[in-house]
BANU-910354 format. One record per residue (C-alpha): residue in three letters; residue number from 0; x, y, z. Coordinates in steps of 0.25 Angstrom, whole numbers, plus 5000, padded with zeros to 4 digits. Each point is the difference from the previous one (the first is absolute). Last residue first. Layout:
  residuo  num    c1    c2    c3
      ALA  NUM     X     Y     Z
...
// end
This chain:
  residuo  num    c1    c2    c3
      UNK   40  5156  5345  4187
      UNK   39  5009  4988  4998
      UNK   38  4999  4990  4989
      UNK   37  5001  4985  4999
      UNK   36  5003  4989  4990
      UNK   35  5002  4986  5006
      UNK   34  4991  4994  4990
      UNK   33  5010  5002  4989
      UNK   32  5009  4989  5005
      UNK   31  5013  4999  4992
      UNK   30  5000  5015  4996
      UNK   29  4997  5005  5014
      UNK   28  4997  5014  5002
      UNK   27  4998  5008  5013
      UNK   26  4996  5014  4997
      UNK   25  5002  5014  5007
      UNK   24  4993  5012  4994
      UNK   23  5005  5013  4996
      UNK   22  5000  4998  4985
      UNK   21  5007  4986  5001
      UNK   20  5008  4995  5012
      UNK   19  5004  4986  5000
      UNK   18  5001  4989  5011
      UNK   17  5005  4987  4995
      UNK   16  4994  4986  5003
      UNK   15  5008  4988  4994
      UNK   14  5004  4994  5014
      UNK   13  4985  4999  5004
      UNK   12  4991  5005  5011
      UNK   11  5011  5009  5006
      UNK   10  4996  5012  4991
      UNK    9  4985  5000  5006
      UNK    8  5005  5002  5014
      UNK    7  5007  5013  4996
      UNK    6  4988  5005  4992
      UNK    5  4993  5009  5009
      UNK    4  4986  5006  4998
      UNK    3  4996  4990  4991
      UNK    2  4992  5000  4986
      UNK    1  4998  4987  4993
      UNK    0  5002  4997  4985
// end
């Protein structure tokens, strides 16, 4: 999983990407394509 300072551009890579907040961190998750996972901070 990659870390990024901003996830806005990562969300638009795929239609199935969702932004989720867990434990104070922001994640991009994608059930169809798990390669798209990303984390902020």
